[in-house]
MIPANU-9778 format. One record per atom (N, C-alpha, C, O): residue in three letters; x, y, z. Coordinates in steps of 0.001 Angstrom, whole numbers, padded with zeros to 6 digits, always signed. Each point is the difference from the previous one (the first is absolute). Layout:
% MIPANU-9778
AlaXYZ;...
***
This chain:
% MIPANU-9778
Met+000980-001114+000143;Met-000911+001133-000106;Met+000646+001455-000096;Met-000415+001006-000576;Glu+001721-001255+001431;Glu+000860+001180-000050;Glu+000635+000343-001515;Glu+000362+001106-000401;Glu-000338-002254-000247;Glu+000793+000200-001419;Glu-001009+000913-000667;Glu+000341+001039-000565;Phe-001659-001481+000653;Phe-001042+000601-000685;Phe-000087+001437+000406;Phe+000040+000848-000892;Leu-000152-000495+002098;Leu-000046+001136+000704;Leu+001067+001077-000608;Leu-000253+001193-000167;Ser+001481-001827-000131;Ser+001008+000784-000184;Ser+000067+000525-001403;Ser+000670+001008-000226;Val-001366-001667-000800;Val+000066+000399-001122;Val-001132+000988-000453;Val-000058+000558-001096;Leu-000790-000446+002088;Leu-001049+001202-000220;Leu+000380+001435+000332;Leu+000887+000337+000784;Ser-001693+000470-001499;Ser+000445+001486+000257;Ser-000677+000210+001342;Ser-000747-000794+000572;Asp+001128+001983-000170;Asp-000682+000665+001296;Asp-001548+000074-000174;Asp-000768-000347+000897;Lys+000336+000845-002174;Lys-001507+000206-000256;Lys-000704-001320+000144;Lys-001097-000058+000555;Asp+001813-001201-001132;Asp-000616-001230-000084;Asp+000005-000548+001304;Asp-000929-000739+000324;Arg+001844+000994+000475;Arg-000055-000380+001435;Arg-001094+000503+000850;Arg-000623-000678+000817;Glu+000439+001959-001087;Glu-000866+000757+000720;Glu-001554-000471-000391;Glu-000887+000034+000853;Lys+000651-000456-002160;Lys-001398-000568-000569;Lys+000035-001542+000630;Lys-001062-000613+000111;Leu+002078+000125+000217;Leu+000116-001527+000308;Leu-000454+000047+001690;Leu-000517-000976+000544;Lys+000757+002075+000068;Lys-000185-000007+001340;Lys-001554+000164+000410;Lys-000511-000542+000980;Lys-000209+001459-001980;Lys-001282+000065+000070;Lys-000840-001146-000575;Lys-001218-000036+000174;Phe+001917-000943-000892;Phe-000758-001153-000496;Phe-000141-001207+001288;Phe+000976-000469+000585;Asp-002120+000174-000363;Asp-000090-001033+001062;Asp-000451-001356-000886;Asp-001097-000150-000539;Ile+002084-000684+000526;Ile+000041-001109-000677;Ile-001055-001092+000740;Ile-000550-000962-000536;Arg+000466+001322+001650;Arg-001093-001242+000720;Arg-001277+000460-000344;Arg-000956-000721-000284;Gly+000971+002068+000322;Gly-001578+000607-000474;Gly-000299-000461-001307;Gly-001152-000348-000261;Val+002168+000298-000706;Val-000398-000443-001443;Val-000190-001597+000070;Val-000968-000477-000593;Gln+001811-000337+001264;Gln-000271-001077+000142;Gln-001396-000665+000815;Gln-000432-001112-000303;Thr-000080+001815+001184;Thr-001110-000062+000571;Thr-001242+000328-000792;Thr-001036-000660+000085;Leu+001220+001877-000980;Leu-001130+000266-000780;Leu-000165-001194-001189;Leu-001045-000535-000369;Cys+002218+000332-000034;Cys-000080-001169-001145;Cys-000711-001307+000545;Cys-000803-000607-000707;Arg+001116+000207+001952;Arg-000474-001299+000644;Arg-001397+000180+000188;Arg-000753-000874-000430;Asn+000184+002106+001140;Asn-001421+000353+000137;Asn-000819-000241-001212;Asn-000938-000790-000107;Val+001448+001615-000823;Val-000801+000190-001463;Val-000094-001372-000480;Val-001036-000417-000519;Ser+002191-000380+000688;Ser-000056-001208-000899;Ser-001190-001019+000823;Ser-000864-000710-000514;Arg+001142+000908+001805;Arg-000931-000877+000918;Arg-001399+000495-000131;Arg-000885-000850+000097;Asn+000545+002093-000301;Asn-001414+000495-000226;Asn-000627-000571-001491;Asn-001139-000375-000281;His+002368+000472-000542;His-000524-000461-001353;His-000463-001377+000075;His-001114-000364-000376;Tyr+001989-000372+000864;Tyr-000240-001530+000170;Tyr-001385-000286+000906;Tyr-000774-000933-000215;Asn+000650+001804+001132;Asn-001330-000400+000773;Asn-001212+000462-000850;Asn-001051-000641+000011;Leu+001211+001724-000721;Leu-001117+000453-000794;Leu-000260-000974-001095;Leu-001142-000270-000373;Leu+002200-000243-000129;Leu-000201-001094-001170;Leu-000780-001253+000669;Leu-000934-000566-000568;Lys+001370+000245+001689;Lys-000793-001196+000658;Lys-001285+000244+000205;Lys-000880-000849-000144;Met+000657+002255+000561;Met-001423+000318+000238;Met-000907+000291-001163;Met-001223+000024+000138;Val+001925+000234-001473;Val-000772+000017-001118;Val-000411-001656-000604;Val-001084-000341-000472;Asp+002123-000381+000633;Asp-000113-001303-000285;Asp-001170-000762+000975;Asp-000840-000698-000567;Asn+000815+000818+001733;Asn-001119-000171+000953;Asn-001294+000438-000398;Asn-000962-000760-000119;Lys+000934+002252-000131;Lys-001156+000585-000553;Lys-000788-000790-001164;Lys-001197-000275-000081;Ala+002189+000023-000727;Ala-000327-000626-001385;Ala-000506-001319+000260;Ala-001017-000324-000614;Ser+001598-000596+001506;Ser-000446-001422+000373;Ser-001472+000323+000721;Ser-000906-000766-000329;Ile+000628+001664+001138;Ile-001093+000331+000684;Ile-000987+000085-001109;Ile-000911-000819-000116;Ile+001076+001705-000609;Ile-001048+000449-001417;Ile-000483-001377-000832;Ile-001121-000210-000465;Leu+002368-000717+000411;Leu-000226-001271-000592;Leu-000843-000780+000679;Leu-000798-000641-000684;Thr+000753+000505+001979;Thr-000688-000707+001031;Thr-001303+000279+000203;Thr-000880-000857+000082;Ile+000689+002253+000019;Ile-001451+000667+000086;Ile-000924-000299-001413;Ile-001171-000378-000040;Asn+002119+000682-001141;Asn-000611-000277-001074;Asn-000390-001381-000326;Asn-001139-000195-000423;Ser+001891-000706+000561;Ser-000446-001648-000142;Ser-000958+000059+000963;Ser-001075-000189-000569;Ile+000877+000386+001971;Ile-001078-000302+000974;Ile-001320+000494-000685;Ile-000950-000752-000216;Met+000972+001971-000078;Met-001162+000641-000782;Met-000608-000612-001347;Met-001195-000037-000296;Ile+002096-000356-000332;Ile-000437-000752-001379;Ile-000365-001126+000541;Ile-000948-000486-000616;Ser+001376-000284+001713;Ser-000669-001439+000233;Ser-001500+000263+000581;Ser-000950-000730-000282;Leu+000863+001887+001145;Leu-001195+000336+000701;Leu-001043+000238-001127;Leu-001070-000608-000047;Val+001463+001533-000850;Val-000871+000716-001364;Val-000403-001532-000727;Val-001113-000352-000390;Met+001973-000165+000362;Met-000301-001318-000988;Met-000981-001092+000828;Met-000856-000685-000559;Gly+001087+000665+001687;Gly-000892-000747+000951;Gly-001373+000533-000186;Gly-000918-000748-000337;Ile+000751+001992+000544;Ile-001241+000541-000032;Ile-000743-000311-001281;Ile-001164-000396+000048;Ile+001717+000542-001033;Ile-000533-000502-001344;Ile-000782-001291-000113;Ile-001119-000139-000494;Tyr+002011-000914+001112;Tyr-000735-001531+000254;Tyr-000839-000208+000888;Tyr-000574-001088+000003;Val+000275+002056+000980;Val-000991+000061+001244;Val-001048+000707-000388;Val-001055-000260+000579;Ala+001040+001234-001548;Ala-000965+000832-000253;Ala-001073-000847-000777;Ala+000351-000822-000847;Pro-001649+001044+001157;Pro-001125-000522-001062;Pro+000002+000222-001327;Pro+000208+001132-000438;Glu-000449-002236-000403;Glu+000282+000102-001074;Glu-000791+001235-000871;Glu+000415+000322-001113;Ser-001407+000230+001637;Ser-000703+001380-000595;Ser+000897+001197+000137;Ser+000055+000896-000844;Glu+000756-000937+002132;Glu+000886+001162+000211;Glu+001269-000303-000638;Glu+000750+000976-000014;Arg-000297-001985-000496;Arg+001516-000482-000469;Arg+000441+000960-000981;Arg+001148+000437+000080;Ala-001983-000030-001063;Ala+000658+000989-001013;Ala+000208+001248+000453;Ala+000944+000673-000415;Phe-001855-000206+001369;Phe+000443+001292+000580;Phe+001426-000117+000777;Phe+000891+000809-000261;Phe-000712-001768+001157;Phe+001108-000014+000671;Phe+001135-000413-001029;Phe+001115+000352+000384;Ile-001134-000918-001421;Ile+001082-000282-000930;Ile+000567+001238-000508;Ile+001210+000196-000111;Val-002224+000724-000229;Val+000490+001299-000558;Val+000824+000956+000946;Val+000880+000733-000451;Ala-001256-000787+001956;Ala+000522+000681+000689;Ala+001518-000716+000577;Ala+000925+000625+000519;Thr-000983-002015-000765;Thr+001217-000792+000215;Thr+000945+000196-001093;Thr+001195+000174+000238;Gln-001642-000190-001370;Gln+001001+000542-001120;Gln+000841+001303+000134;Gln+001196+000176-000232;Ile-002121+000660+000659;Ile+000366+001268+000191;Ile+001121+000123+000937;Ile+001030+000609-000291;Phe-001252-001251+001538;Phe+001026-000221+001149;Phe+001098-000791-000780;Phe+001046+000618-000202;Leu-001120-001705-000194;Leu+001072-000715-000413;Leu+000876+000577-000847;Leu+001161-000387+000135;Val-001394+001312-001086;Val+000888+000667-000863;Val+000819+000983+000845;Val+001209+000120-000200;Phe-001786+000512+001047;Phe+000791+000900+001051;Phe+000889-000682+000768;Phe+001119+000465+000220;Cys-001535-001680+000286;Cys+000779-000943+000911;Cys+001302-000377-000744;Cys+001148+000161+000415;Met-001556-000714-001635;Met+001308-000489-000784;Met+000726+001107-000379;Met+001199-000241+000138;Ala-001393+001285-000530;Ala+000807+001291-000152;Ala+000908+000155+001191;Ala+001227-000055-000081;Ser-001970+000271+001303;Ser+000772-000030+001245;Ser+000972-001016+000241;Ser+001106+000319+000436;Met-001367-001387-000648;Met+000817-001073+000166;Met+001278+000051-000868;Met+001113-000168+000500;Ile-001297+000394-001761;Ile+000967+000091-000845;Ile+000865+001175+000353;Ile+001218-000174+000035;Ile-001716+001330+000223;Ile+000850+001116+000343;Ile+000727-000210+001381;Ile+001145+000440+000106;Ala-001632-000971+000772;Ala+000700-000576+001135;Ala+001100-001183+000105;Ala+000832-000136+000897;Leu-001036-000710-002067;Leu+001085-000670-000522;Leu+000926+000780-000373;Leu+001068-000121+000600;Phe-001145+000957-001478;Phe+001092+000859-000585;Phe+000815+000721+000748;Phe+001155+000276-000326;Ser-001852+000163+001647;Ser+000685+000689+000807;Ser+000883-000961+000974;Ser+000956+000438+000640;Met-001359-001727-000600;Met+000676-000787+000670;Met+001320-000403-000713;Met+000877-000568+000651;Leu-000713+000841-001955;Leu+001130-000525-000753;Leu+001348+000574+000298;Leu+000076+001229-000025;Pro+000919-001864+000282;Pro+001277+000666+000392;Pro+000490+001150-000663;Pro+000123+000031-001225;Tyr+000164+000919+001968;Tyr+000329+001315-000712;Tyr+001313-000005-000776;Tyr+000907-000772+000309;Arg-000811+001629-001310;Arg+001059+000193-001050;Arg+000257+001304-000141;Arg-000826+000912-000022;Tyr+002245-000826-000092;Tyr+000459+001321-000232;Tyr-000273+000337-001748;Tyr+000678-000616-000822;Gln-001568+001488+000432;Gln-000348+000015-001327;Gln-000410+001394-000360;Gln-000242+000760+000938;Gly+000126-000307-002194;Gly-000582+001394-000351;Gly+001329+000742-000421;Gly+001152-000392+000188;Lys-001562+001514-000780;Lys+000908+000789-000748;Lys+000900+000580+000978;Lys+001200+000040-000269;Ser-001614+000398+001332;Ser+000690+000644+000996;Ser+001282-001031+000668;Ser+001093+000363+000435;Tyr-001526-001427-000508;Tyr+001122-001051+000461;Tyr+000927-000159-001145;Tyr+001203+000182+000188;Lys-001636-000491-001309;Lys+000824-000094-001263;Lys+001052+000916-000052;Lys+001152-000254-000353;Asp-001732+001661+000832;Asp+000830+001092-000619;Asp+001027+000226+001275;Asp+000993+000722-000097;Ala-001278-001281+001054;Ala+000814+000330+001361;Ala+001220-000890-000042;Ala-000017-001011-000702;Ser+001106+001349+001442;Ser+001229-000802+000055;Ser-000102-001247+000944;Ser+000923-000813+000035;Tyr-001999+000675+000695;Tyr-000256-000780+001062;Tyr+000271-001516-000674;Tyr-000699-000258-000980;Thr+001586-000693+001390;Thr+000290-001159-000353;Thr-001069-001222+000307;Thr-000248-000993-000684;Gly-000338+001446+002048;Gly-000708-000975+000734;Gly+000715-001213+000478;Gly-000501-001124+000029;Leu+001625+001411+000318;Leu+000882-001025+000738;Leu-000607-000518+001435;Leu+000430-001050+000478;Leu-001403+001785+000171;Leu-000553-000240+001379;Leu-001164-000741-000233;Leu-000676-000404+000945;Tyr+000359+000175-002173;Tyr-001481-000935-000075;Tyr+000250-001132-000836;Tyr+000800+000021-000936;Ala-001490-001016+001276;Ala+000621-001240-000332;Ala-000407-000442-001429;Ala+000737-000818-000550;Glu-001746+001236-000060;Glu-000303+000033-001383;Glu+000800+000756-000841;Glu+000212-000445-001127;Ser+000252+001462+001446;Ser+000838+000904-000729;Ser+001521-000920-000054;Ser+000464-000249-001113;Phe+000219-000198+002274;Phe+001230-000788-000341;Phe-000128-001308-000213;Phe+001060-000601-000173;Ala-002242-000140+000126;Ala-000249-001266-000169;Ala+000394-000464-001792;Ala+000126-001114-000508;Thr-000025+002417-000056;Thr+000225-000414-001451;Thr+001542+000264-000371;Thr+000409-000138-001153;Ile+000401+000524+002208;Ile+001444-000015-000253;Ile+000543-000866+000742;Ile-000512-000581+000956;Ser+001841+000443-001489;Ser+000936-001233+000816;Ser+000301+000403+001187;Ser-000143+001174+000341;Gln+000705-002318+000614;Gln+000372+000402+001431;Gln+001243+001026-000148;Gln+000064+001024+000680;Lys+000976-001415-001688;Lys+000924+001174+000083;Lys-000385+001267-000324;Lys+000444+000930+000674;Gln-001399-000661-001837;Gln-000269+001147-000105;Gln-000762+000818+001154;Gln+000098+001213+000187;Phe-000957-002213+000626;Phe-000733+000798+001044;Phe+000960+000377+001044;Phe-000157+001073+000582;Lys+001443-002090-000194;Lys+000984+000612+000895;Lys+000679+001109-000299;Lys+000305+000790+000893;Glu+000053-000562-002288;Glu+000515+001332-000759;Glu-000702+001004+000255;Glu+000478+001106+000251;Gly-001688-001370-000283;Gly-000990+001146+000069;Gly-000062+000631+001477;Gly+000105+001195+000277;Ile-000303-002288+000624;Ile-000134+000309+001435;Ile+001171+000680+000412;Ile-000122+001026+000668;Gln+001440-001537-001031;Gln+000986+000558+000413;Gln+000509+001400-000421;Gln+000778+000787+000538;Lys-001489-000751-001688;Lys+000190+001642-000618;Lys-000903+000941+000587;Lys+000239+001207-000060;Val-001430-001742+000719;Val-000816+000734+000643;Val+000496+000104+001484;Val-000516+000867+000705;Met+001357-001582-000246;Met+000250+000195+001310;Met+001408+000548+000173;Met+000433+000197+001136;Met+000358+000077-002303;Met+001056+000826+000096;Met-000200+001285+000425;Met+000784+000574+000755;Asn-001897-000031-001241;Asn-000202+001564+000216;Asn-001387+000124+000699;Asn-001026-000500-000461;Gly+001095+001240+001660;Gly-000940+000048+000903;Gly-001314+000536-000611;Gly-001102-000401+000374;Glu+001289+001368-001375;Glu-000989+000796-000557;Glu-000509-000940-000961;Glu-001156+000318-000280;Asn+001537-001351-000347;Asn-000488-000971-001143;Asn-000812-000819+000845;Asn-001147-000273-000355;Leu+001672-000202+001567;Leu-000727-000723+000968;Leu-001324+000552+000258;Leu-001016-000632-000289;Tyr+000989+001832+000843;Tyr-001175+000582+000490;Tyr-000783+000376-001297;Tyr-001225+000031+000125;Asn+001689+000226-001213;Asn-000797+000442-001202;Asn-000955-001469-000243;Asn-001210-000003-000227;Glu+001960-001028+000322;Glu-000452-001480-000529;Glu-001284-000192+001065;Glu-001087-000456-000353;Ile+001329+000780+001387;Ile-000969-000516+001298;Ile-001317+001200-000363;Ile-001147-000363-000262;Phe+001522+001616+000305;Phe-001164+000893-000536;Phe-000466-000369-001267;Phe-001225-000104+000063;Asp+001667-000152-001239;Asp-000624-000372-001136;Asp-000775-001289+000386;Asp-001185+000079-000323;Asp+001526-001230+000920;Asp-000808-001019+000533;Asp-001284+000318+000534;Asp-001110-000401-000352;Ile+001492+001305+001394;Ile-001395+000572+000993;Ile-000966+000656-000987;Ile-001219-000136+000109;Tyr+001790+000838-001060;Tyr-000861+000820-001027;Tyr-000762-000963-000897;Tyr-001220+000098-000128;Tyr+001928-001015-000484;Tyr-000610-000758-000944;Tyr-001119-001139+000624;Tyr-000898-000506-000673;Met+001123+000270+001883;Met-000717-000924+000971;Met-001330+000829+000342;Met-001104-000517-000177;Gly+001245+001822+000673;Gly-001158+000913+000169;Gly-000760+000107-001077;Gly-001207-000120+000208;Lys+001673+000380-001694;Lys-000975-000017-001058;Lys-000500-001383-000125;Lys-001110-000011-000532;Ala+001520-001070+000818;Ala-000652-001308-000399;Ala-000871-000153+001217;Ala-000997-000717-000080;Leu+001283+001309+001153;Leu-001007-000125+001180;Leu-001263+000879-000382;Leu-001139-000436+000163;Thr+001358+001494-000596;Thr-001169+001039-000347;Thr-000790-000647-001049;Thr-001224+000003+000137;Arg+001839-000655-001348;Arg-000681-000972-000826;Arg-001072-000796+000710;Arg-001222+000124-000079;Lys+001912-000925+000753;Lys-000673-000908+000850;Lys-001148+000285+000603;Lys-001036-000650-000141;Gln+001202+001813+000964;Gln-000891+000439+000703;Gln-001410+000582-000807;Gln-001176-000158+000327;Lys+001728+000858-001451;Lys-001309+000286-000981;Lys-000808-001183-000343;Lys-001229+000022-000062;Leu+001939-001020-000151;Leu-000646-001240-000598;Leu-000893-000566+001109;Leu-001091-000419-000388;Val+001379+000322+001818;Val-000782-000358+000879;Val-001077+000892+000339;Val-001013-000493+000496;His+001092+001910-000718;His-000986+001176-000085;His-001243-000606-000873;His-001160-000156+000381;Phe+001697-000125-001592;Phe-000965-000124-001153;Phe-000599-001342+000000;Phe-001055-000236-000589;Ala+001736-000665+001260;Ala-000797-001328+000331;Ala-001111+000079+000904;Ala-001115-000501-000142;Thr+001602+001264+001186;Thr-001062+000378+001132;Thr-001263+000785-000620;Thr-001176-000299+000208;Leu+001609+001287-000956;Leu-001141+000719-000626;Leu-000790-000694-000798;Leu-001192+000296+000077;Ser+001543-001285-000959;Ser-000694-000857-000906;Ser-000829-000878+000915;Ser-001149-000218-000385;Phe+001542-000333+001551;Phe-000833-000826+000665;Phe-001206+000864+000595;Phe-001155-000426-000022;Ile+001512+001696+000565;Ile-001130+000800+000371;Ile-001084+000405-000819;Ile-001204-000033+000254;Ile+001930+000509-001501;Ile-001005+000363-001064;Ile-000988-001389-000399;Ile-001216+000076-000176;Gly+001910-001164+000092;Gly-001013-001265-000484;Gly-001026-000199+001184;Gly-001181-000218-000269;Leu+001664+000296+001712;Leu-000827-000121+000879;Leu-001213+000937+000155;Leu-001152-000301+000312;Leu+001690+001538-000610;Leu-001286+001113+000297;Leu-000734-000341-001339;Leu-001166-000374+000131;Thr+001692+000451-001449;Thr-000939-000350-001163;Thr-000864-001292+000082;Thr-001106-000008-000541;Met+001569-001067+001190;Met-000921-001205-000035;Met-001094+000577+001216;Met-001189-000121-000292;Ala+001482+000679+001507;Ala-000714+000435+000899;Ala-001198+001075-000692;Ala-001203-000142+000220;Phe+001710+001101-000985;Phe-000880+000849-000617;Phe-001065-000680-001055;Phe-001150+000417-000139;Tyr+001653-001413-000509;Tyr-000698-000736-001019;Tyr-001025-000593+000548;Tyr-001137+000029-000471;Ile+001552-000743+001749;Ile-001176-000761+000597;Ile-000918+000817+000766;Ile-001110-000478+000236;Ile+001393+001623+000184;Ile-000750+000785+000674;Ile-000974+000824-000892;Ile-001120+000315+000403;Ile+001569+000002-001565;Ile-000715+000802-001091;Ile-001058-001107-000623;Ile-001140+000316-000341;Ser+001662-001634+000239;Ser-000833-001017-000492;Ser-001196-000226+000883;Ser-001131+000014-000487;Glu+001331-000216+001725;Glu-001048-000255+001080;Glu-000938+001210-000074;Glu-001191-000210+000226;Leu+001616+001514-000532;Leu-001063+001093+000059;Leu-000794-000156-001073;Leu-001218+000121+000127;Thr+001782-000407-001315;Thr-000867+000119-001301;Thr-000703-001466-000064;Thr-000620-000213-001042;Met+000627-000583+001785;Met-000795-001300-000180;Met-001399+000188+000606;Met-000816-000921-000031;
***
């Protein structure tokens, strides 16, 4: 460390005194942990959406078979409306559960190599991975830039997953409300 400090100018040494390395490490650790926890929560929410949809589909399909023959046509229309929205909700929820990927124009245009993300480094050889990690570790700024880029792209993927879960939930709610309104209006007009 002394060798490193001896080559720095007085101005750089002054900047280094203001720089709290433990604070940066704590920040990176906390943000990464929060992203990981949010990713788990999004996946759990998507799983709950799938479960609720499948239970509701089972219940609604059971109503059709229990309903008297004279009212069955009425329930079939209501069920079809609901099933369309439930299936849309389930498909969207499944898309939100897909493993995230670093993709898009901003990622391709960036200098980020993705060495901290398994899918990115799984396509290169072990030797290339080691060389890349060593290059990142040789310079503290490169190391933190790699960590910050990883956090940034993980956040973008998390935002996309959260939007998908939001749309899946909305689809289920719209389907449920549409079916309820259809049943209420049909009952009132009979």
